[in-house]
N, C-alpha and C positions, 0 to 999 in steps of 0.2 A: 671164552667159555660159552659164548652164544653160538647157535647154529647158523648155517647159511654163509659162513665165511670160507672161501676156497682155500686160503692159506692154512686156516686152522684145520680144515678137513684133511688137507694134504699132509700136515704135520702129524695128525692122528694116524693116518694111513701109514706114513713112514715109520711111526714109532710103535706100531703093533708088536714088532719083534725085530731083533737085529738080523739084517739080511746076510745070508751066507750063501755064496755061490757054490755050485756043486764042484767045480774044478778046484776052487780054493779049499773047500772042506775036505776034498780028497787028498790034497797035498799034505805031506807030513809036516807037523809043527804049525799048521795054519790055525789062526784064531777065529773068534766069532765075527770079527770085522775085517776079515780078509788079510792077505799077505802072509807069506811063509816066514817062519822064525829063522833069522840068520844065525849062523854059528858064532860062538864066542860070547863074552860078557856084554859087549856093546850091542850085539844083535838081540840078546835076551832082554836087555834094558829097553831097547826100542820097541820090541814086541810087547813087553809089559805096559809101557806107556801108551801104546796104541790101543791095547785092550782096555786099560783103565779109562782112557778118553772116550772110547766108543761106548762103554757101559755107562759112563757119566752122562753122555749126551742122550742115550736111550732113556735113562732114568728121568732126566729133566723133561724130555718130551712126554713121557708118561705122566709125570706129576702135573704138568701144565696143560694136559688134555681135558676136554670137557667131561669125559667119562670119570676120570679120577676126581675132578672137582665135585661132581655130583655125589660120588661115593663119600667123599670127605664131609660134605654137607649132611648127608644121611647119618654118618657116624657121629657127627657133632650133635645132631638132634637126638640120636639114640643114647648118647652118653649122658644127656640130661635126665633121663628116666630114673636111674638109681638116685640121683640127687634130689628128686621129688618124692621118692618112696621111702628112702632110708634116712633116718635122722642124721643131720650134719653137725659135726663138732663145732664149727664156728658159729652156728645158729643156736644150738641148744646142747651144750656139753653135758648137762644133767641127764637129758633124755638119752644121749649116747651111752652114758655110764649105766643107766638102768637097762638099756637094751643089751649091753654086753654082760650084765649080771644075770639077766633072765635067759639069754641064749649064749652060753659060754663058747661052744664050738663055732656056731655061726658068726658070733661077734668077732672071734679071732680071725676067721676067714675074711670077713668084711674088712677088718682092720689091715690085714696083709695086702689086700688089693685096693686099699685106699678108698673104699666105698663110703667111709664116714667123712672123707675130705675130697669129694668128687671134683669140685671146681678148682682145687689147687693140686690135684693129683698129676703124676707124671704123664699118664696116658691121655688124660683130657687135654693137658697142655700140648702134647705132641700132635693130636688131631687139630687143635686150634692153630698151631704154628704152621703145620703143613697146609692147611686150608689158606692161610694168609699167603704163604709162598706160592701156592698154586694160582691164586688170583693175581698176585703181582707178576708172575711169569706169563700169565695170559694177557695182561694189559700191555706190557712193554712192546711186544712185537705187533700187536693190533694197533697201537698208537702210531708206531712207525709206518705201518702199512696205510693207515688212514691219512697220515701226513703226505705220503706219496700220492694218494688219490686226490687230495686237495690241490697239490701242485700240478697234477696232470690235467689233460683236457678230455672232454667226451670223445669217444672213438667215432671215426667218420662213418658215413652211411654205408651199410652193406650193399653189395651189388643187387641182390634180389630182396627187395623190401617186401615182396609178396609172401615171403616165408615167415614174417613176423606174426605173432598171435593177433595183433590189432593192426589193420591196414585199410586205407581208403585212397582213392585217386579220382581225379577229374581233369577235364580240359578247360583251359582258359585262354583268353586272348591277350593277357598280359605277358610282357617279356620275362624270360626266365630270371634275369638279374633282378628285376623289380619284385618278383614273387619271393625269391630267396631273401632279399633285403626286408620285405614285409614280414616274412616268417621269422627272421632273426629278431626284429624288433618286438614281435608278438611274444616270442618265447622269453625274451629278456624281461618284458613287462610281467610275465607270469613267474618270474623269479627262477628261471632255468639258467644253468650254466651252459653257455653256447660256444660252439666252435665252428665257424664257416669253413667249408672246404677250400683248398688252395685254388681250385679251378672256378670257384664261385657257383658251382652247380648244385650245391646242397649245403645244409646246415645241420649239425648234430647238437643235441641238447640233453642235459641230464639234471635230475632233481632228486632230492631225498637223502642228501648226505647226513642230515640230522639223525637218520636212523642209526647209522654207525656211531655217531656222536652220542646218541642215547645209550647204545650198548656199552660204550666206554664209560659214560657217566655212571651207569648202573654198577659196573665192576669197581670203579673207583669209590663209589658210595659204600659198597660192601666192605672194602678195605677200611674206609674211615669208620664205619660202625664197629668193625672188629677191633680196631685200635681204641676206639672210645670205650667199648665194653671192657677191654683189658685194663685201660687206665682207670675206669670206674671201679673195677674190682680191687685194684691195687691201692688206690688212694682214697677210697670212701671210708666213712665211719657212720655208724648207726647204733642208736641205743634207745631204751625205753625207760620211762619213769612214771610211777603212779604218785600223784600229788593230791593231798587232801585240800579241800576248800579252806583257805586261810594259811596254807603252807606254801612252800616255794621250792625252787630248784636252781642250783648253780651248775654251770656247764663244766664240771670237772669229773674226772674218771670215777672217783669214789662215790659220786652222787647217783650214778646210774644203777637201776635195778638189773639191767643186762646191757652189754656193750659188745659190738662187733666192729671190726675194722679190717681194711685191706693190709696186705703184707708190707706195703711201703708207707702206710699212714703214720704220721708222727703225732702221738697223743698230746705233745706239747703245743701242737698247732690247733687245738680246739678253740673255736671262737669264744672269746671271753665275754660272757653275759650271765645274768641270772634273772629269774622272774618269779613273781608271786601270783598264785591263783586266788583272785579276789572273790569271784562268784562263778557258779556254774548253773546254767539254765537248760532245762529239758522240757519239751512240750510234746503232747501226743493227742491224736484224735480220740474223742470221747464218745462218738456215736457214728452210726452209719457203717457201711461195709469196710471202712478203714479203721475200725475201732482198734486202738492200741498201737497203731503204726506211728512212727515218729514224725513230728512236724519240723522241729528245729533243735539242734544241740549247739550251745554257745558257751565258750569259756572266756570270761573277762579277766585279763591279766594286766599286770604292771611289770615292765621289764627295764633293766638297766644294762648298758654296755660299758665296756672298760673306759674309765675316765668320767662317767656321768656322776653327777651329784646324787647322793643317796636320797635326798629330799625332792628330787626332780625326776621321778620315774616316768616312763612313757606308757600311756594306756594303749591297749590293743585288744581286739576281739579275734578269737580263733574259732573257726567253724570247721566242720567236716569238709575236706578237700579244699579248704582255704587256709593254708598254713601261714604262720608268722615267719617272715624272713628277717633274720638278724645276721648281717654280714654274709658269710658263706653258709651259714646254718639255716635249716628250715625246721620249724616246730609244728608238728602235725597233731591234731586231736584225733585219737584213734579209739577211745572207749570211755565209759563212765560207769558208775555204780554207787553203792551205798556202803557205809562203814558203821556198823552198830557201835554205840558208845556203851562200854561195859565197865563196871566197877566190881572187883572181887576182894572181899575181906577174908583173911585166912582164919584158921582155928583159934588164933589169939586175938581176933578182932582188928588186926592191922590191915591196911590197904596193901594187898600183894600185887594188884594190877589195876590200872585205870587208864582209859583212853579209847580212841576209835580203832576198830579192827576192820580193814577192808575185806569185804566178801566179793567173790567174783560171780558175775551173772552167768546163768546157765541156760536161759531161754529169752525169748523176746519180751516176756512179761517181767524180766529182771528177777526171777527166782534165783537167789544168790547163795552160794555155798562158801564156807570158810571155816577156819579153826582159830582157837584161842589157846596160846601156850603160856603157861604160868610157871616160870622157873624159880622165882624167889618166893617160896611158899613154906609156911610152918603149920604143921598139923595141930590138932587139939592137945596132943601129948607132948608138944614141943619139938618133935622130930621134923627134920627137913624132908620135904617131899616135892613132887612136881605134879601139876595138874594140866589136863588137856581137855578141851571142849571142841566138838565139831557139830555142825548143824546147818540150818538154812535161815536166810532172812527173806521174808516175803513182804514186798511193799503193800500189796493188797491181798490179805491172807485168805486162803481157801484150804479146805481139808476134805479129802474124799478117800475112799478105799483104794481106788486105782492108783492115784498119784501121791497120796499122802499130803503133807503140807506143801503148798505151792502158792504162787502169786497168779492172780487173774488179770492184773493191770499193772503197767510199769510205774505209775505214779504212787506215792506213799499214802493211799487213802486209808488203809488199815494195816499199819506195819506191825509185824509179829516176828520175834526171834525164837526159832525152834532149836533146842540144844540137847545134847546128851554128853555126859562127862566121864572122864577117866582119871585115875591117879596112878603114879608109878614113875618109871624112867622114860623121859621123852626121847632118849637116844641122841641128844645133841652133842654128847661128848664122845661119840663113837668114831669121829673122824670122817664119816660118810656125809656128803652134802645132802641137805634135806630141802624139799620144797616148802616154803613158808605157808603155802595154802593147803598143805596136806599134813595129816597127823599119823605118825608111826605108832601103832598101838601094840607092837610086838611084845614090849616089856611093860605093858600097862594093864590095869584091871578096871573094868567098866563099873560105874555106879549102878546098883540094882535096888529094887524095892524089896519089901518083905517076902514077896513070893519068888524072888530071884529073877524077875523080868527086868530088862534094861530100863533105866529111868529116861524119860524124855519129857521136856517141859516146853510150853508155848508161852512166851513172855511178851506183853505189850509194854510200851514205854512207861517207866516208873515202877514196874513190877519186879519182884525179887524171887530168887530160888534159894531156899534153905538146903544146903548140901547135906547129904546123909552123914550120920555119925558125928555131927557137930563140926564138920570140916569147914564151915564158913558160909558166906552168903554171896551170891552173884546177883547183881542188879543191872537190869537193862535200862539205861538212862535215856536213850533216844538214838538218833542216827545223824550222820553227816554224809555229805556227798564227796565223791572223789572223781578225778578225771585222769586218764592215762595219756601220755604224750610220747611221740616218737621224735627224737632229735636227730636229724640226718645232716651229714655234710657230703653232698653229692660231688662227684668229679666227672668232668667231660660230658655232662648232660647236653650241653650245647652242641658239641661235636656229634654226639649220637643222633640228636634231632636233625642236624644238618645232613648227616649221612642217610637217615631214613627218608627225608624229603627228596634228596638227590636220587636215591634208589627208585622212589615212586616216579619221579619225573623221567628218569632214564628209561625205566621199563615202559612207561606210557609212550614215550617217543619211539622206542624200538618196536612197539606193537602197532601203533597207529600210522606211522610215517612209512610210505612205500617208496622204495628206491626204483626209479624207472628212467628209461632213455627214450627220446623221440627224435626221429629223423624226418627231414623235409627235403625232397629233391624236386627240382624244376628244370626240365630240359625241353628243347624243341621236339615237337611230336611229328615225325615224318608221316605217320599214318592218318593224321587228322587234317583238318582244313589248313590251308596255307597260313603261316604265322601263328599257329596255335602252340600252346605250351602244355605239356603233360606234367601235372602236379601229383606227386606221390607223398603220402605221409604214413609212417609206421611207428609203432610203440612197442617196447619190450620192458617188462618188469622183472625184478629179481625173484619175485614170487607171484603166483597166480592171484589176480584180484579183478573183480568186476568193474572196479573204478578205472582201470587202465583203458579199456575201450571207450568208456564214457568220457574220460578226459580227452582222448584223441578226437572223438566226435565234436566235442566242444571247441577244441583248437581248430579243427577243420572248418567249422561254421564261422569262427572268428576270422580265419584267413580268407574265406570266400568273400568277405567284405572288401578285401584288397584285390583278390583274384577271382572275380565272379565266374561261374561256369558258363561255357558257351551255350547258346540256345540248343535245345534238343533237336537233333537231326534224324531221329529214328533209332530204334534199338534192334539189335540182332538177337538178343536173348529171348527166351520163351516167356509166356505170361507167368508160368510158375516161378521162373527165376526172378521176375520183377516183384511178384508178391512176396517171395521169401527174402528179398533184400539182397540178392547176390547178383553179380555181373559175370560176364564171360571173362576168361583169362585175358589179362592185359598183355599185348605184344611188347616185347622188350624193345625200347628205342635203340636206334643205332648210335652207339657211343663207344668210346675207348673202354676196354675192360679195366676194371678197378681191382685192386688187391683185396682179397677176401679178408674180413675182419678177424681179429683174434678169436680163438675158440670160446672165450668167456662172453663175447658179444653175441654169438650165435645161440639160438635156442637149443637146448639139449636134444630135442627131438622135433620132428616135423609136427606142426599143429594140425589137429584133426579137422581141417576145413579145406574148402576149395580155394585156389588162389583168387585173390580179389574179394574175399569175404569182407563185409562191412564191419566197422569198428563197433557199432552199437550192438548189444546183445538182444534187444527187443525186436519185435516184428516190424516196428516202425522203421522206414528206411533211414540209414545213417547219413552223416554229412556227405559221404562220398557218393551217394546214390540218389541225390536230390535231382530236381529238375535241371537238366543240362549235364548230367553225369556222362562219363565216357561210355561208348557202346561196348 
């Protein structure tokens, strides 16, 4: 999937379309992959098999190409968009039902194309699986090719080292064998893989194999992440529970307020435990620019695992982003709020409702909204009826014309319960699921005053509201705190983390490590002083980099400690040439012609510089043009 790989590029080129030769295409009965169809049943079967095999190979090459892999990655990202914008059935079935009720035609269309179940839909799974196969098909041949490269040796030195992008040369009085041996040892100490020539006149070295290893690690890590995400979706479970202070929760399916799980998750495998919420503490800034912002949320709990003695619970503290881990389950603190304590006496003076009612926060000051539904109610005339109340709880009460009743601070400095009431049919027997925090007033009548205006009351703790027409009394007794928890059983999180770390490491290696080759040749110099040796060094990288000439200059300087340049005997170049750091072209030494290297070892085009250009890119003379360099 990565660029810069000759075999991959060749495969992509070969796989652009099935090759059809003109003479075979013109032949009657010829197929897309050549060969005329022989007469008879056997000939037809052979022709069909050849065509099917050819198309299968072409399809496989297309699927494992970098272009298709990028398209699949884009499609996978694009497929997550409707999953974020459209309510999902596994996350909120009530919201999906409401959407389909409000938008009948559009809801049916979404349902037909599985847009309410994006992540379990056929088309999303197809993209996911194809991407997995594409990555796997890319890794296998690249791994085999990389293994062949590791078993091979660096290619021998080209005949014309002056054609390399980075090149330097000098004369020395050391014997060629000693120079080559010193270069071999130097390159080995610099962690190059080396290969001396059979005639002993040169040494080839290569470095940067971890670049391809990084590419392979990146691809393997992507597959690990895909498998981990798939396993996480199939075997996960997640649910929420609102718990009053003093209340508790047992990890069984019927205890959850909402519960979601993967297709392969077994509810019988839920971690057996239960906990009690002993205390909840919340603190906020009371002055300065951070007024009202939270300082700390803390839930003090006592929990028991299967087999624990009921009298020996374990104490724990749950904070935001610091969950409680019990076996395979994690308990997260995700919210908190207030629950007004309400007592309602009906028209006969009997207690029809009593207890805390959780209200949900609507802003950072914890202005909370909620409803009270009273189903077991008897009116003053003895008739059965139902009552409903909706309103706001304000921990620190404020009232103005713009916002109406609201809270100005999240701590309960001046708690007030604001309510308006209804009587009639709550619609609980209609068979349509209802949100416990919303009141359906379609079949209800609102309480009004003598002028016909809706009644609304503001109650502080201990105050009561006498309902109109002798319908009873509602008393605001006070409030309690509640906390909401998310209980999750994750799957394959460790594998997902391992894949993510591996992907980062592999990508870093592929970007920062440079694959390069270096050659050193030392031969007797017939044009120099008697007994002198011509030393040539050249470097070639798989991609252009300013570090290649710098590294060659550094190696040349280190090698000159073992093969010092001869004293300067005069220069034939002009002053301009000396100042620019270039030298006259080096005459080729008399030696036996060598075989040209493979095409992949030669640069794709002639470098735009004169032969003999120095390795360093700066104006300072490089290692090959220091004192005593060749004329």
